[in-house]
Backbone as ProteinMPNN parsed JSONL, in Angstrom:
{"seq_chain_A": "MSVGQVTLWAAVLLTALAQINAVTWHRDLLKEWQKADADRQQLTQEYSRLVLEKSTLMAHGRIDTLARKRLQMKEPEHTRVFR", "coords_chain_A": {"N_chain_A": [[180.902, -74.631, -39.173], [183.914, -73.392, -38.067], [185.646, -72.601, -35.009], [187.424, -70.544, -35.45], [186.335, -69.285, -37.703], [183.896, -68.342, -36.677], [184.848, -66.578, -34.76], [186.12, -64.775, -36.451], [183.907, -63.783, -37.917], [182.521, -62.575, -35.808], [184.33, -60.581, -35.14], [184.229, -59.092, -37.509], [181.555, -58.191, -37.45], [181.581, -56.677, -35.062], [183.434, -54.722, -35.801], [182.028, -53.519, -37.903], [179.838, -52.453, -36.489], [181.21, -50.653, -34.865], [182.151, -48.925, -36.83], [179.73, -47.868, -37.801], [178.89, -46.54, -35.507], [180.958, -44.632, -35.286], [180.567, -43.137, -37.648], [178.007, -42.079, -37.184], [178.489, -40.551, -34.901], [180.302, -38.718, -36.015], [178.626, -37.404, -37.861], [176.809, -36.204, -36.093], [178.546, -34.441, -34.76], [179.263, -32.847, -36.929], [176.801, -31.629, -37.578], [176.416, -30.152, -35.23], [178.631, -28.44, -35.368], [178.014, -27.041, -37.746], [175.706, -25.683, -36.942], [176.763, -24.08, -34.903], [178.516, -22.559, -36.436], [176.711, -21.198, -38.097], [175.386, -19.701, -36.132], [177.555, -18.151, -35.308], [178.046, -16.65, -37.648], [175.658, -15.194, -37.795], [175.806, -13.72, -35.406], [178.098, -12.226, -35.956], [177.213, -10.642, -38.102], [175.194, -9.2, -36.772], [176.756, -7.856, -34.877], [178.32, -6.238, -36.561], [176.322, -4.629, -37.641], [175.463, -3.34, -35.306], [177.775, -1.917, -34.594], [177.949, -0.127, -36.719], [175.531, 1.23, -36.326], [176.044, 2.368, -33.817], [178.189, 4.081, -34.438], [176.86, 5.825, -36.119], [174.956, 6.941, -34.39], [176.628, 8.229, -32.617], [177.801, 10.258, -34.018], [179.188, 13.479, -34.236], [177.968, 15.68, -35.456], [175.301, 14.878, -35.578], [174.646, 14.645, -32.867], [174.975, 17.292, -32.077], [172.958, 18.533, -33.62], [170.651, 17.25, -32.587], [170.783, 18.143, -29.922], [170.401, 20.876, -30.246], [167.809, 20.953, -31.406], [165.977, 19.259, -29.84], [166.556, 19.907, -27.176], [166.641, 22.61, -27.182], [169.104, 23.93, -27.182], [171.79, 26.279, -27.495], [174.534, 28.18, -28.862], [176.622, 29.816, -26.524], [176.348, 33.318, -25.883], [178.176, 35.107, -24.751], [181.373, 34.386, -23.755], [183.864, 33.455, -21.405], [187.173, 32.616, -20.709], [188.878, 31.128, -18.154], [192.051, 31.047, -16.657]], "CA_chain_A": [[181.798, -73.508, -39.011], [184.915, -73.615, -37.029], [185.77, -71.551, -33.999], [188.147, -69.441, -36.093], [185.401, -68.557, -38.565], [182.953, -67.642, -35.801], [185.592, -65.457, -34.184], [186.319, -63.82, -37.533], [182.613, -63.143, -38.176], [182.24, -61.709, -34.661], [185.2, -59.41, -35.29], [183.689, -58.296, -38.62], [180.344, -57.528, -36.97], [181.958, -55.643, -34.096], [184.06, -53.64, -36.55], [180.957, -52.825, -38.623], [179.108, -51.66, -35.508], [182.08, -49.55, -34.469], [182.162, -47.986, -37.959], [178.428, -47.193, -37.79], [178.933, -45.624, -34.368], [181.868, -43.539, -35.618], [179.93, -42.302, -38.671], [176.909, -41.371, -36.526], [179.128, -39.547, -34.04], [180.849, -37.691, -36.91], [177.493, -36.626, -38.384], [176.309, -35.37, -34.998], [179.513, -33.364, -34.57], [179.168, -31.954, -38.086], [175.577, -30.836, -37.401], [176.672, -29.211, -34.143], [179.57, -27.446, -35.884], [177.304, -26.206, -38.702], [174.828, -24.794, -36.184], [177.618, -23.1, -34.237], [179.024, -21.66, -37.47], [175.593, -20.328, -38.485], [175.222, -18.763, -35.024], [178.69, -17.223, -35.373], [177.816, -15.722, -38.754], [174.553, -14.306, -37.414], [176.318, -12.792, -34.398], [179.031, -11.322, -36.625], [176.403, -9.67, -38.829], [174.546, -8.335, -35.801], [177.792, -7.003, -34.304], [178.663, -5.231, -37.568], [175.193, -3.701, -37.704], [175.47, -2.539, -34.089], [178.911, -0.987, -34.664], [177.54, 0.925, -37.649], [174.497, 2.013, -35.657], [176.691, 3.151, -32.762], [178.946, 5.182, -35.039], [175.884, 6.788, -36.621], [174.36, 7.647, -33.257], [177.635, 9.014, -31.916], [178.359, 11.29, -34.89], [179.123, 14.769, -33.551], [176.975, 16.524, -36.117], [173.97, 14.413, -35.188], [174.456, 14.998, -31.458], [174.806, 18.743, -32.043], [171.63, 18.828, -34.16], [169.642, 16.819, -31.61], [170.84, 19.024, -28.755], [169.799, 22.159, -30.622], [166.381, 20.813, -31.69], [165.193, 18.69, -28.751], [166.82, 20.552, -25.892], [166.729, 24.046, -27.456], [170.423, 24.428, -26.787], [172.4, 27.176, -28.474], [175.875, 28.637, -28.519], [176.569, 30.931, -25.578], [176.648, 34.594, -26.525], [179.412, 35.666, -24.177], [182.159, 33.354, -23.062], [185.135, 33.869, -20.815], [188.027, 31.479, -20.374], [189.707, 31.391, -16.992], [193.27, 30.235, -16.638]], "C_chain_A": [[182.749, -73.785, -37.858], [184.952, -72.422, -36.076], [186.466, -70.332, -34.593], [187.221, -68.606, -36.961], [184.385, -67.758, -37.737], [183.622, -66.412, -35.196], [185.797, -64.368, -35.232], [185.028, -63.069, -37.843], [182.241, -62.19, -37.034], [183.073, -60.427, -34.742], [184.693, -58.498, -36.402], [182.45, -57.519, -38.168], [180.664, -56.416, -35.974], [182.607, -54.446, -34.795], [183.016, -52.835, -37.314], [180.153, -51.948, -37.671], [179.924, -50.458, -35.039], [182.123, -48.482, -35.572], [180.856, -47.184, -38.003], [178.386, -46.162, -36.66], [179.818, -44.411, -34.67], [181.248, -42.591, -36.639], [178.8, -41.474, -38.052], [177.456, -40.251, -35.644], [179.665, -38.394, -34.886], [179.727, -36.812, -37.461], [176.918, -35.707, -37.315], [177.24, -34.178, -34.749], [179.445, -32.357, -35.715], [177.937, -31.067, -37.988], [175.789, -29.766, -36.328], [177.593, -28.089, -34.605], [178.869, -26.499, -36.855], [176.371, -25.231, -37.99], [175.644, -23.707, -35.488], [178.174, -22.093, -35.248], [177.938, -20.702, -37.938], [175.336, -19.288, -37.399], [176.325, -17.713, -35.034], [178.488, -16.201, -36.477], [176.723, -14.725, -38.407], [175.028, -13.275, -36.389], [177.301, -11.791, -34.996], [178.273, -10.25, -37.396], [175.731, -8.688, -37.874], [175.553, -7.371, -35.175], [178.165, -5.89, -35.285], [177.562, -4.177, -37.674], [175.189, -2.777, -36.483], [176.621, -1.534, -34.067], [178.567, 0.178, -35.582], [176.494, 1.835, -37.009], [175.098, 2.898, -34.569], [177.448, 4.331, -33.357], [178.017, 6.244, -35.608], [175.307, 7.613, -35.48], [175.355, 8.569, -32.55], [178.259, 10.099, -32.785], [178.146, 12.664, -34.258], [178.074, 15.688, -34.162], [175.563, 16.162, -35.71], [173.674, 14.81, -33.747], [174.215, 16.502, -31.328], [173.412, 19.138, -32.535], [170.533, 18.435, -33.183], [169.621, 17.735, -30.39], [170.178, 20.365, -29.066], [168.286, 22.038, -30.793], [165.596, 20.367, -30.462], [165.353, 19.435, -27.432], [166.889, 22.074, -26.003], [168.05, 24.644, -26.977], [170.965, 25.321, -27.896], [173.784, 27.571, -27.983], [175.758, 29.772, -27.506], [176.981, 32.218, -26.277], [177.963, 35.166, -26.029], [180.131, 34.553, -23.431], [183.434, 33.972, -22.518], [185.896, 32.616, -20.44], [188.925, 31.889, -19.218], [190.905, 30.468, -17.035], [193.813, 30.128, -15.267]], "O_chain_A": [[182.38, -74.346, -36.826], [184.353, -71.378, -36.334], [186.117, -69.2, -34.259], [187.301, -67.377, -36.966], [184.063, -66.62, -38.078], [183.025, -65.337, -35.133], [185.664, -63.18, -34.936], [185.049, -61.85, -38.014], [181.701, -61.111, -37.282], [182.586, -59.335, -34.45], [184.719, -57.275, -36.264], [182.312, -56.333, -38.467], [180.08, -55.334, -36.039], [182.361, -53.297, -34.427], [183.1, -51.608, -37.371], [179.821, -50.813, -38.013], [179.38, -49.372, -34.84], [182.129, -47.285, -35.284], [180.873, -45.972, -38.216], [177.902, -45.046, -36.846], [179.454, -43.283, -34.338], [181.384, -41.374, -36.516], [178.657, -40.292, -38.366], [176.935, -39.136, -35.65], [179.506, -37.229, -34.523], [179.876, -35.592, -37.517], [176.578, -34.558, -37.599], [176.783, -33.052, -34.552], [179.558, -31.151, -35.493], [178.013, -29.874, -38.284], [175.389, -28.615, -36.502], [177.37, -26.923, -34.278], [179.094, -25.29, -36.807], [176.26, -24.074, -38.395], [175.251, -22.54, -35.488], [178.287, -20.906, -34.943], [178.207, -19.52, -38.155], [175.093, -18.121, -37.706], [176.071, -16.531, -34.799], [178.73, -15.012, -36.272], [176.852, -13.535, -38.697], [174.692, -12.096, -36.491], [177.331, -10.631, -34.585], [178.644, -9.076, -37.354], [175.701, -7.485, -38.134], [175.24, -6.199, -34.965], [178.308, -4.734, -34.889], [177.84, -2.983, -37.784], [174.942, -1.577, -36.607], [176.458, -0.418, -33.574], [178.856, 1.332, -35.266], [176.562, 3.057, -37.135], [174.7, 4.053, -34.419], [177.363, 5.449, -32.849], [178.343, 7.431, -35.586], [175.183, 8.833, -35.585], [174.963, 9.573, -31.956], [179.166, 10.797, -32.33], [177.047, 12.974, -33.798], [177.372, 16.397, -33.44], [174.722, 17.04, -35.518], [172.571, 15.263, -33.441], [173.355, 16.934, -30.56], [172.759, 19.988, -31.929], [169.589, 19.196, -32.97], [168.549, 18.065, -29.882], [169.471, 20.919, -28.225], [167.55, 22.929, -30.37], [164.636, 21.035, -30.076], [164.399, 19.573, -26.666], [167.168, 22.753, -25.014], [168.081, 25.745, -26.429], [170.646, 25.146, -29.072], [174.149, 27.323, -26.834], [174.866, 30.611, -27.632], [177.848, 32.213, -27.151], [178.769, 35.657, -26.819], [179.552, 33.874, -22.584], [184.001, 34.893, -23.105], [185.32, 31.664, -19.912], [189.647, 32.883, -19.302], [190.809, 29.292, -17.389], [194.839, 29.48, -15.059]]}, "name": "protein", "num_of_chains": 1, "seq": "MSVGQVTLWAAVLLTALAQINAVTWHRDLLKEWQKADADRQQLTQEYSRLVLEKSTLMAHGRIDTLARKRLQMKEPEHTRVFR"}
């Protein structure tokens, strides 16, 4: 084998190793992205659930009913408005 052929084979091997490294790096990045995307979807679902729960808990009718039942609150009989 001549020096040119050895150099060519060395270049081929180095290029193959670089390709393997690039593919491995790409797969690692893809796994990381997929995990982050799954986390994002889970957090989005949890946020939507919490917004719905908050709106349910803050409904005026529900608050009025709870105040009347748990705290025995009632409408005042006589009211006066001062200006």
